[in-house]
N, C-alpha and C positions, 0 to 999 in steps of 0.2 A: 504494500500500500504506500509506504514511504517513497519507494522508487518511482511510483506513479503519481507523485505530487501531493500526497497527503502526509505532510512533513511531521505532524505531531500524532500520527497513529500510534497507539500504545502497544507495548508488549503484553502478553497474557500475564495474569497474576500467578501466584504460586499454586493456585487450584486449577490453572489452565483456563480461567475465565477471562474474557475480554470485556473490560468496562470502558465504554466509549462515552466521554463527556463532551458534547458538542451541541451547537445550536446555530441559529442564524449568524452569519458573519465569520464562521470558523470553517476550516477545511474538513472538520469532522461532522458537519451537518449532513445527514443522509440525503438531503435534497440538493446539496451542492453538486454541480455537474462534474467537478474534479473527483469528488468522492465516488459518485456513481460510476464514472469511467474506470477509476482504479479498482473498485469492487468487481466490475465486470472483467477487467484484465486479470485479476488475481483469483477469480472464481475456480479455475481448474486446480489450483494448489491449496485451496482451503480444505482443512481436514473435514472429513465426512464422518460424523458420529454414527454409530450403529443404531439400529432401532431401539435396542435396549438402553443405550445411553440417552437417546432422545426421550424415551418414556420416563427414565429416571430424572432427567432434567425437568421435564414437565411436572412430575410429582413433587420434586423439590421446590420448583417455582410456585406451584399451587399452594403448597404448605406455607411458603414464605408470604405469599399474597394474602392468604387467609389470616396469618399472624399479623401482618401490617394492618389489615382492616379491623381485626379484633383489638388492636392497640389504638384505634381511632382514626386511622388514615383511610377514610371511606372511599377516596378516589383511586386507591392503589389497584392497578389492573391485574388480571390473570395473565400468565405467560401464553405464548403461542404454542402450537402443538409440538414444536421442537425445543421448548423451554426458554426461548428468548423473549424479551419484552422491551418496549420503549416506554419511558416515563416522560410525560409531557405536562409540565406545570401550567395549568390554565389559571387565568386571573380569578382570584377568589377560591382556588382549589387548595387542597391540603397536602400537595406534594412538594412544598417549599422546604428544601434542605436546611434553611435557616430557622425553621420553626422548631422550637424545643420538643413539641409533641412528635414531630417527624423524627428528630434526632434520637429520642428515647425509643421509639418503635423500631427504628433501623438497628440500633444497638442490640435490642432484644431479639429481633427476628432475622438479622443478617450478620451473625457473628463471623468475623474474618473477612467480610466484604467491605471494601472502602466505601464510605458514604459519598453520595453524589456531591459535586463541588458546591460550595456556598454561593457561587456566582449564578447558579441556575435561577432564572427569573420566570417570566411568563411567556407563553407562546401566542400572545395576542398582538404581536407587532411591537411590543414595548421592550425589546431586548431579549426576547425569548430564549428558551433553552429546552433541551431534551437530553435524556440519558438513555442509552441502549445497553442492555445487560444480556449477555449470552450465558445461559445456564449450563451449557454443555462443556465437557472437558475436551481438550484437543490433544 
């Protein structure tokens, strides 16, 4: 991804997860043409999880999503069928990483997973942000 113009694409964490923090104005924005082109160019070398790994990632993601909602983060989404998800903080939503409630829920439900950056704002055109979390191991 970096060799195709996405200069700040992260390395996987120690659990093999990719945590991509990006939004409008960054090269990590999934809607950015450079990101889309790099993703397409690198698709053939992306690790392909087994069906068992995808099922486990989805189970883990569902468990974490339920935990976040049980801790008061009502907007927290369920993962996709492969265990990945995107968080989009909407104006007035409860996905603000600066919110102490979100921080406590994340600490309880996501042990070992770095919290989304404090710079995540809103996706209503006022400096928006999103976080993509890949639940599978590579």
